[in-house]
Biopython code that builds the backbone (N, CA, C, O; Angstrom):
import numpy as np
from Bio.PDB.StructureBuilder import StructureBuilder

atoms = [
    (1, "MET", "N", (-1.939, 13.287, -58.316)),
    (1, "MET", "CA", (-2.819, 12.969, -59.419)),
    (1, "MET", "C", (-3.347, 14.243, -60.087)),
    (1, "MET", "O", (-3.536, 14.264, -61.304)),
    (2, "ASN", "N", (-3.586, 15.300, -59.313)),
    (2, "ASN", "CA", (-4.093, 16.536, -59.890)),
    (2, "ASN", "C", (-3.060, 17.229, -60.763)),
    (2, "ASN", "O", (-3.420, 17.995, -61.656)),
    (3, "TYR", "N", (-1.787, 16.971, -60.519)),
    (3, "TYR", "CA", (-0.751, 17.620, -61.317)),
    (3, "TYR", "C", (-0.690, 17.050, -62.728)),
    (3, "TYR", "O", (-0.197, 17.717, -63.637)),
    (4, "ILE", "N", (-1.174, 15.844, -62.927)),
    (4, "ILE", "CA", (-1.188, 15.268, -64.274)),
    (4, "ILE", "C", (-2.087, 16.098, -65.178)),
    (4, "ILE", "O", (-1.733, 16.364, -66.326)),
    (5, "TRP", "N", (-3.249, 16.511, -64.671)),
    (5, "TRP", "CA", (-4.154, 17.334, -65.472)),
    (5, "TRP", "C", (-3.527, 18.683, -65.765)),
    (5, "TRP", "O", (-3.696, 19.223, -66.859)),
    (6, "LEU", "N", (-2.808, 19.230, -64.803)),
    (6, "LEU", "CA", (-2.128, 20.502, -65.040)),
    (6, "LEU", "C", (-1.112, 20.359, -66.167)),
    (6, "LEU", "O", (-1.030, 21.217, -67.046)),
    (7, "LEU", "N", (-0.343, 19.281, -66.141)),
    (7, "LEU", "CA", (0.652, 19.059, -67.191)),
    (7, "LEU", "C", (-0.005, 18.825, -68.544)),
    (7, "LEU", "O", (0.497, 19.299, -69.564)),
    (8, "VAL", "N", (-1.114, 18.105, -68.566)),
    (8, "VAL", "CA", (-1.804, 17.834, -69.833)),
    (8, "VAL", "C", (-2.355, 19.128, -70.427)),
    (8, "VAL", "O", (-2.158, 19.406, -71.610)),
    (9, "VAL", "N", (-3.040, 19.910, -69.611)),
    (9, "VAL", "CA", (-3.647, 21.148, -70.116)),
    (9, "VAL", "C", (-2.569, 22.152, -70.503)),
    (9, "VAL", "O", (-2.632, 22.749, -71.577)),
    (10, "ALA", "N", (-1.580, 22.341, -69.630)),
    (10, "ALA", "CA", (-0.515, 23.302, -69.934)),
    (10, "ALA", "C", (0.327, 22.825, -71.123)),
    (10, "ALA", "O", (0.762, 23.631, -71.945)),
    (11, "GLY", "N", (0.548, 21.532, -71.205)),
    (11, "GLY", "CA", (1.322, 20.995, -72.332)),
    (11, "GLY", "C", (0.597, 21.187, -73.649)),
    (11, "GLY", "O", (1.210, 21.544, -74.655)),
    (12, "GLY", "N", (-0.711, 20.950, -73.646)),
    (12, "GLY", "CA", (-1.494, 21.154, -74.866)),
    (12, "GLY", "C", (-1.503, 22.609, -75.290)),
    (12, "GLY", "O", (-1.358, 22.919, -76.472)),
    (13, "ALA", "N", (-1.674, 23.498, -74.328)),
    (13, "ALA", "CA", (-1.654, 24.928, -74.648)),
    (13, "ALA", "C", (-0.269, 25.346, -75.134)),
    (13, "ALA", "O", (-0.152, 26.169, -76.042)),
    (14, "GLY", "N", (0.774, 24.786, -74.539)),
    (14, "GLY", "CA", (2.133, 25.101, -74.964)),
    (14, "GLY", "C", (2.418, 24.625, -76.381)),
    (14, "GLY", "O", (3.024, 25.346, -77.175)),
    (15, "LEU", "N", (1.979, 23.408, -76.696)),
    (15, "LEU", "CA", (2.168, 22.896, -78.060)),
    (15, "LEU", "C", (1.407, 23.732, -79.084)),
    (15, "LEU", "O", (1.924, 24.011, -80.166)),
    (16, "LEU", "N", (0.206, 24.126, -78.752)),
    (16, "LEU", "CA", (-0.559, 24.979, -79.655)),
    (16, "LEU", "C", (0.141, 26.324, -79.843)),
    (16, "LEU", "O", (0.209, 26.839, -80.959)),
    (17, "GLY", "N", (0.659, 26.891, -78.758)),
    (17, "GLY", "CA", (1.377, 28.153, -78.855)),
    (17, "GLY", "C", (2.630, 28.044, -79.713)),
    (17, "GLY", "O", (2.919, 28.930, -80.516)),
    (18, "PHE", "N", (3.382, 26.939, -79.538)),
    (18, "PHE", "CA", (4.581, 26.753, -80.359)),
    (18, "PHE", "C", (4.218, 26.587, -81.839)),
    (18, "PHE", "O", (4.911, 27.113, -82.710)),
    (19, "ALA", "N", (3.143, 25.864, -82.120)),
    (19, "ALA", "CA", (2.723, 25.686, -83.512)),
    (19, "ALA", "C", (2.309, 27.018, -84.130)),
    (19, "ALA", "O", (2.665, 27.314, -85.271)),
    (20, "LEU", "N", (1.557, 27.820, -83.378)),
    (20, "LEU", "CA", (1.156, 29.124, -83.891)),
    (20, "LEU", "C", (2.359, 30.048, -84.087)),
    (20, "LEU", "O", (2.442, 30.765, -85.085)),
    (21, "ALA", "N", (3.284, 30.026, -83.134)),
    (21, "ALA", "CA", (4.477, 30.868, -83.253)),
    (21, "ALA", "C", (5.318, 30.447, -84.455)),
    (21, "ALA", "O", (5.861, 31.296, -85.162)),
    (22, "PHE", "N", (5.426, 29.140, -84.689)),
    (22, "PHE", "CA", (6.198, 28.658, -85.836)),
    (22, "PHE", "C", (5.564, 29.122, -87.144)),
    (22, "PHE", "O", (6.261, 29.569, -88.055)),
    (23, "GLY", "N", (4.243, 29.014, -87.231)),
    (23, "GLY", "CA", (3.555, 29.465, -88.435)),
    (23, "GLY", "C", (3.682, 30.965, -88.635)),
    (23, "GLY", "O", (3.852, 31.431, -89.761)),
    (24, "MET", "N", (3.602, 31.716, -87.557)),
    (24, "MET", "CA", (3.737, 33.166, -87.666)),
    (24, "MET", "C", (5.153, 33.556, -88.072)),
    (24, "MET", "O", (5.333, 34.507, -88.833)),
    (25, "MET", "N", (6.156, 32.843, -87.581)),
    (25, "MET", "CA", (7.550, 33.144, -87.934)),
    (25, "MET", "C", (7.806, 32.909, -89.413)),
    (25, "MET", "O", (8.622, 33.600, -90.023)),
    (26, "LYS", "N", (7.112, 31.936, -89.991)),
    (26, "LYS", "CA", (7.279, 31.684, -91.426)),
    (26, "LYS", "C", (6.704, 32.829, -92.253)),
    (26, "LYS", "O", (7.220, 33.133, -93.329)),
    (27, "GLU", "N", (5.642, 33.467, -91.766)),
    (27, "GLU", "CA", (4.993, 34.542, -92.505)),
    (27, "GLU", "C", (5.725, 35.873, -92.355)),
    (27, "GLU", "O", (6.116, 36.483, -93.350)),
    (28, "ASP", "N", (5.912, 36.326, -91.117)),
    (28, "ASP", "CA", (6.517, 37.643, -90.873)),
    (28, "ASP", "C", (7.355, 37.564, -89.598)),
    (28, "ASP", "O", (6.815, 37.756, -88.508)),
    (29, "PRO", "N", (8.656, 37.288, -89.698)),
    (29, "PRO", "CA", (9.486, 37.080, -88.501)),
    (29, "PRO", "C", (9.607, 38.303, -87.594)),
    (29, "PRO", "O", (9.631, 38.167, -86.370)),
    (30, "ARG", "N", (9.684, 39.505, -88.190)),
    (30, "ARG", "CA", (9.885, 40.696, -87.359)),
    (30, "ARG", "C", (8.649, 40.990, -86.512)),
    (30, "ARG", "O", (8.761, 41.245, -85.313)),
    (31, "ARG", "N", (7.487, 40.954, -87.126)),
    (31, "ARG", "CA", (6.258, 41.208, -86.394)),
    (31, "ARG", "C", (6.011, 40.133, -85.340)),
    (31, "ARG", "O", (5.515, 40.429, -84.253)),
    (32, "THR", "N", (6.351, 38.900, -85.656)),
    (32, "THR", "CA", (6.168, 37.803, -84.717)),
    (32, "THR", "C", (7.089, 37.951, -83.514)),
    (32, "THR", "O", (6.705, 37.606, -82.396)),
    (33, "ALA", "N", (8.290, 38.455, -83.725)),
    (33, "ALA", "CA", (9.224, 38.638, -82.614)),
    (33, "ALA", "C", (8.658, 39.626, -81.599)),
    (33, "ALA", "O", (8.763, 39.403, -80.393)),
    (34, "PHE", "N", (8.057, 40.720, -82.082)),
    (34, "PHE", "CA", (7.439, 41.684, -81.160)),
    (34, "PHE", "C", (6.251, 41.059, -80.429)),
    (34, "PHE", "O", (6.058, 41.318, -79.241)),
    (35, "ALA", "N", (5.467, 40.256, -81.108)),
    (35, "ALA", "CA", (4.318, 39.604, -80.482)),
    (35, "ALA", "C", (4.780, 38.610, -79.409)),
    (35, "ALA", "O", (4.187, 38.528, -78.334)),
    (36, "LEU", "N", (5.832, 37.865, -79.708)),
    (36, "LEU", "CA", (6.349, 36.896, -78.736)),
    (36, "LEU", "C", (6.970, 37.597, -77.533)),
    (36, "LEU", "O", (6.818, 37.138, -76.401)),
    (37, "LEU", "N", (7.666, 38.701, -77.770)),
    (37, "LEU", "CA", (8.218, 39.458, -76.641)),
    (37, "LEU", "C", (7.097, 40.014, -75.764)),
    (37, "LEU", "O", (7.210, 40.022, -74.538)),
    (38, "GLY", "N", (6.025, 40.475, -76.387)),
    (38, "GLY", "CA", (4.872, 40.943, -75.618)),
    (38, "GLY", "C", (4.241, 39.826, -74.808)),
    (38, "GLY", "O", (3.854, 40.036, -73.658)),
    (39, "ALA", "N", (4.134, 38.642, -75.393)),
    (39, "ALA", "CA", (3.558, 37.499, -74.677)),
    (39, "ALA", "C", (4.433, 37.099, -73.496)),
    (39, "ALA", "O", (3.924, 36.788, -72.420)),
    (40, "VAL", "N", (5.747, 37.105, -73.695)),
    (40, "VAL", "CA", (6.668, 36.775, -72.603)),
    (40, "VAL", "C", (6.573, 37.818, -71.498)),
    (40, "VAL", "O", (6.590, 37.474, -70.316)),
    (41, "PHE", "N", (6.473, 39.089, -71.876)),
    (41, "PHE", "CA", (6.336, 40.153, -70.879)),
    (41, "PHE", "C", (5.080, 39.956, -70.035)),
    (41, "PHE", "O", (5.136, 40.040, -68.808)),
    (42, "PHE", "N", (3.952, 39.695, -70.686)),
    (42, "PHE", "CA", (2.703, 39.505, -69.947)),
    (42, "PHE", "C", (2.739, 38.237, -69.101)),
    (42, "PHE", "O", (2.130, 38.196, -68.032)),
    (43, "ALA", "N", (3.434, 37.215, -69.556)),
    (43, "ALA", "CA", (3.568, 35.997, -68.754)),
    (43, "ALA", "C", (4.386, 36.272, -67.488)),
    (43, "ALA", "O", (4.048, 35.783, -66.411)),
    (44, "ILE", "N", (5.446, 37.043, -67.619)),
    (44, "ILE", "CA", (6.269, 37.383, -66.452)),
    (44, "ILE", "C", (5.466, 38.235, -65.471)),
    (44, "ILE", "O", (5.536, 38.022, -64.260)),
    (45, "VAL", "N", (4.703, 39.200, -65.993)),
    (45, "VAL", "CA", (3.862, 40.029, -65.126)),
    (45, "VAL", "C", (2.813, 39.170, -64.420)),
    (45, "VAL", "O", (2.557, 39.366, -63.232)),
    (46, "ALA", "N", (2.203, 38.222, -65.135)),
    (46, "ALA", "CA", (1.187, 37.354, -64.536)),
    (46, "ALA", "C", (1.774, 36.487, -63.432)),
    (46, "ALA", "O", (1.143, 36.305, -62.391)),
    (47, "VAL", "N", (2.963, 35.954, -63.639)),
    (47, "VAL", "CA", (3.609, 35.145, -62.601)),
    (47, "VAL", "C", (3.940, 36.015, -61.390)),
    (47, "VAL", "O", (3.779, 35.578, -60.250)),
    (48, "GLY", "N", (4.398, 37.234, -61.629)),
    (48, "GLY", "CA", (4.702, 38.140, -60.523)),
    (48, "GLY", "C", (3.470, 38.511, -59.718)),
    (48, "GLY", "O", (3.502, 38.508, -58.488)),
    (49, "VAL", "N", (2.382, 38.833, -60.413)),
    (49, "VAL", "CA", (1.150, 39.194, -59.710)),
    (49, "VAL", "C", (0.605, 37.993, -58.942)),
    (49, "VAL", "O", (0.163, 38.144, -57.804)),
    (50, "SER", "N", (0.628, 36.814, -59.540)),
    (50, "SER", "CA", (0.111, 35.636, -58.841)),
    (50, "SER", "C", (0.962, 35.279, -57.631)),
    (50, "SER", "O", (0.422, 34.848, -56.612)),
    (51, "SER", "N", (2.271, 35.447, -57.715)),
    (51, "SER", "CA", (3.099, 35.171, -56.537)),
    (51, "SER", "C", (2.863, 36.211, -55.448)),
    (51, "SER", "O", (2.927, 35.889, -54.261)),
    (52, "LEU", "N", (2.589, 37.459, -55.839)),
    (52, "LEU", "CA", (2.262, 38.493, -54.860)),
    (52, "LEU", "C", (0.937, 38.173, -54.164)),
    (52, "LEU", "O", (0.833, 38.289, -52.943)),
    (53, "VAL", "N", (-0.059, 37.778, -54.927)),
    (53, "VAL", "CA", (-1.369, 37.476, -54.357)),
    (53, "VAL", "C", (-1.293, 36.277, -53.419)),
    (53, "VAL", "O", (-1.933, 36.281, -52.367)),
    (54, "THR", "N", (-0.530, 35.263, -53.774)),
    (54, "THR", "CA", (-0.427, 34.090, -52.902)),
    (54, "THR", "C", (0.343, 34.385, -51.626)),
    (54, "THR", "O", (0.180, 33.669, -50.637)),
    (55, "SER", "N", (1.178, 35.419, -51.618)),
    (55, "SER", "CA", (1.938, 35.730, -50.410)),
    (55, "SER", "C", (1.170, 36.628, -49.446)),
    (55, "SER", "O", (1.549, 36.745, -48.281)),
    (56, "LEU", "N", (0.098, 37.263, -49.914)),
    (56, "LEU", "CA", (-0.684, 38.152, -49.060)),
    (56, "LEU", "C", (-1.497, 37.354, -48.042)),
    (56, "LEU", "O", (-1.838, 36.193, -48.268)),
    (57, "ALA", "N", (-1.798, 37.999, -46.924)),
    (57, "ALA", "CA", (-2.592, 37.354, -45.888)),
    (57, "ALA", "C", (-4.042, 37.256, -46.341)),
    (57, "ALA", "O", (-4.547, 38.122, -47.055)),
    (58, "THR", "N", (-4.688, 36.201, -45.920)),
    (58, "THR", "CA", (-6.092, 36.007, -46.254)),
    (58, "THR", "C", (-6.955, 36.302, -45.038)),
    (58, "THR", "O", (-6.440, 36.652, -43.976)),
    (59, "ALA", "N", (-8.239, 36.165, -45.188)),
    (59, "ALA", "CA", (-9.159, 36.389, -44.077)),
    (59, "ALA", "C", (-8.916, 35.330, -43.000)),
    (59, "ALA", "O", (-8.604, 34.184, -43.325)),
    (60, "PRO", "N", (-9.053, 35.695, -41.736)),
    (60, "PRO", "CA", (-8.833, 34.708, -40.678)),
    (60, "PRO", "C", (-9.866, 33.584, -40.748)),
    (60, "PRO", "O", (-11.045, 33.812, -41.021)),
    (61, "ILE", "N", (-9.403, 32.399, -40.501)),
    (61, "ILE", "CA", (-10.262, 31.225, -40.530)),
    (61, "ILE", "C", (-10.489, 30.758, -39.103)),
    (61, "ILE", "O", (-9.540, 30.553, -38.346)),
    (62, "GLN", "N", (-11.755, 30.592, -38.744)),
    (62, "GLN", "CA", (-12.070, 30.121, -37.405)),
    (62, "GLN", "C", (-11.904, 28.602, -37.387)),
    (62, "GLN", "O", (-12.509, 27.886, -38.186)),
    (63, "ALA", "N", (-11.090, 28.137, -36.479)),
    (63, "ALA", "CA", (-10.836, 26.703, -36.391)),
    (63, "ALA", "C", (-12.077, 25.962, -35.921)),
    (63, "ALA", "O", (-12.932, 26.524, -35.236)),
    (64, "ALA", "N", (-12.163, 24.706, -36.296)),
    (64, "ALA", "CA", (-13.289, 23.879, -35.875)),
    (64, "ALA", "C", (-13.235, 23.653, -34.370)),
    (64, "ALA", "O", (-12.163, 23.579, -33.770)),
    (65, "ASP", "N", (-14.408, 23.547, -33.784)),
    (65, "ASP", "CA", (-14.514, 23.322, -32.344)),
    (65, "ASP", "C", (-14.264, 21.840, -32.065)),
    (65, "ASP", "O", (-15.078, 20.993, -32.433)),
    (66, "ARG", "N", (-13.153, 21.529, -31.423)),
    (66, "ARG", "CA", (-12.809, 20.126, -31.175)),
    (66, "ARG", "C", (-13.717, 19.466, -30.143)),
    (66, "ARG", "O", (-13.886, 18.246, -30.155)),
    (67, "ALA", "N", (-14.298, 20.258, -29.256)),
    (67, "ALA", "CA", (-15.155, 19.690, -28.213)),
    (67, "ALA", "C", (-16.587, 19.499, -28.707)),
    (67, "ALA", "O", (-17.410, 18.926, -27.993)),
    (68, "HIS", "N", (-16.896, 19.965, -29.908)),
    (68, "HIS", "CA", (-18.239, 19.867, -30.486)),
    (68, "HIS", "C", (-19.277, 20.491, -29.569)),
    (68, "HIS", "O", (-20.360, 19.934, -29.385)),
    (69, "SER", "N", (-18.956, 21.642, -28.993)),
    (69, "SER", "CA", (-19.881, 22.294, -28.079)),
    (69, "SER", "C", (-21.101, 22.859, -28.813)),
    (69, "SER", "O", (-22.128, 23.119, -28.186)),
    (70, "GLU", "N", (-21.001, 23.051, -30.126)),
    (70, "GLU", "CA", (-22.160, 23.551, -30.853)),
    (70, "GLU", "C", (-23.284, 22.525, -30.888)),
    (70, "GLU", "O", (-24.444, 22.887, -31.084)),
    (71, "GLU", "N", (-22.958, 21.254, -30.700)),
    (71, "GLU", "CA", (-23.983, 20.214, -30.692)),
    (71, "GLU", "C", (-24.739, 20.173, -29.368)),
    (71, "GLU", "O", (-25.810, 19.572, -29.288)),
    (72, "LYS", "N", (-24.200, 20.799, -28.339)),
    (72, "LYS", "CA", (-24.839, 20.804, -27.021)),
    (72, "LYS", "C", (-25.797, 21.979, -26.849)),
    (72, "LYS", "O", (-26.571, 22.003, -25.892)),
    (73, "LEU", "N", (-25.762, 22.945, -27.750)),
    (73, "LEU", "CA", (-26.641, 24.110, -27.655)),
    (73, "LEU", "C", (-28.046, 23.731, -28.122)),
    (73, "LEU", "O", (-28.195, 22.901, -29.019)),
    (74, "PRO", "N", (-29.069, 24.329, -27.526)),
    (74, "PRO", "CA", (-30.426, 24.025, -27.983)),
    (74, "PRO", "C", (-30.677, 24.661, -29.347)),
    (74, "PRO", "O", (-30.182, 25.746, -29.649)),
    (75, "ALA", "N", (-31.445, 23.969, -30.144)),
    (75, "ALA", "CA", (-31.781, 24.475, -31.472)),
    (75, "ALA", "C", (-32.913, 25.475, -31.370)),
    (75, "ALA", "O", (-33.826, 25.289, -30.566)),
    (76, "GLY", "N", (-32.877, 26.515, -32.154)),
    (76, "GLY", "CA", (-33.940, 27.514, -32.170)),
    (76, "GLY", "C", (-35.095, 27.055, -33.033)),
    (76, "GLY", "O", (-34.943, 26.127, -33.828)),
    (77, "PRO", "N", (-36.231, 27.679, -32.892)),
    (77, "PRO", "CA", (-37.378, 27.304, -33.718)),
    (77, "PRO", "C", (-37.136, 27.667, -35.178)),
    (77, "PRO", "O", (-36.442, 28.637, -35.480)),
    (78, "ALA", "N", (-37.703, 26.892, -36.061)),
    (78, "ALA", "CA", (-37.510, 27.107, -37.484)),
    (78, "ALA", "C", (-38.327, 28.288, -37.989)),
    (78, "ALA", "O", (-37.877, 29.013, -38.877)),
    (79, "HIS", "N", (-39.537, 28.497, -37.432)),
    (79, "HIS", "CA", (-40.418, 29.569, -37.890)),
    (79, "HIS", "C", (-40.898, 30.364, -36.682)),
    (79, "HIS", "O", (-40.933, 29.854, -35.563)),
    (80, "THR", "N", (-41.266, 31.613, -36.921)),
    (80, "THR", "CA", (-41.736, 32.446, -35.807)),
    (80, "THR", "C", (-43.088, 31.967, -35.278)),
    (80, "THR", "O", (-43.444, 32.259, -34.136)),
    (81, "GLU", "N", (-43.840, 31.237, -36.096)),
    (81, "GLU", "CA", (-45.118, 30.708, -35.630)),
    (81, "GLU", "C", (-44.936, 29.612, -34.581)),
    (81, "GLU", "O", (-45.850, 29.320, -33.811)),
    (82, "GLU", "N", (-43.764, 29.017, -34.560)),
    (82, "GLU", "CA", (-43.510, 27.927, -33.637)),
    (82, "GLU", "C", (-42.998, 28.401, -32.273)),
    (82, "GLU", "O", (-42.741, 27.579, -31.393)),
    (83, "LEU", "N", (-42.853, 29.685, -32.092)),
    (83, "LEU", "CA", (-42.390, 30.229, -30.823)),
    (83, "LEU", "C", (-43.459, 30.008, -29.753)),
    (83, "LEU", "O", (-44.652, 30.096, -30.047)),
    (84, "PRO", "N", (-43.045, 29.723, -28.511)),
    (84, "PRO", "CA", (-44.050, 29.532, -27.458)),
    (84, "PRO", "C", (-44.794, 30.828, -27.170)),
    (84, "PRO", "O", (-44.207, 31.909, -27.209)),
    (85, "GLY", "N", (-46.058, 30.721, -26.888)),
    (85, "GLY", "CA", (-46.871, 31.881, -26.567)),
    (85, "GLY", "C", (-47.485, 32.553, -27.759)),
    (85, "GLY", "O", (-48.141, 33.583, -27.605)),
    (86, "LYS", "N", (-47.303, 32.024, -28.920)),
    (86, "LYS", "CA", (-47.892, 32.646, -30.131)),
    (86, "LYS", "C", (-49.115, 31.886, -30.550)),
    (86, "LYS", "O", (-49.755, 32.242, -31.539)),
]
sb = StructureBuilder()
sb.init_structure("model")
sb.init_model(0)
sb.init_chain("A")
sb.init_seg("    ")
for serial, (resi, resn, name, xyz) in enumerate(atoms, 1):
    if name == "N":
        sb.init_residue(resn, " ", resi, " ")
    sb.init_atom(name, np.array(xyz, "f"), 0.0, 1.0, " ", f" {name:<3s}", serial, name[0])
structure = sb.get_structure()
């Protein structure tokens, strides 16, 4: 279900980009070709960087305690005034 939103947003941005590129090509084709090549270059770089970042190791995640031993520990006082002997 989440991929539908990705397709809608990416599709809308793609249609807008194609419309802008078409309008720019009608005005100045040579300048537009350089702009489109630059956009394609940056898109390729962005995909490369994102694939590199997703392949890197992340911070270690501590697994949940299956025995729920944290529930067996006594709770500490909420305030220092509540400590015994004060």
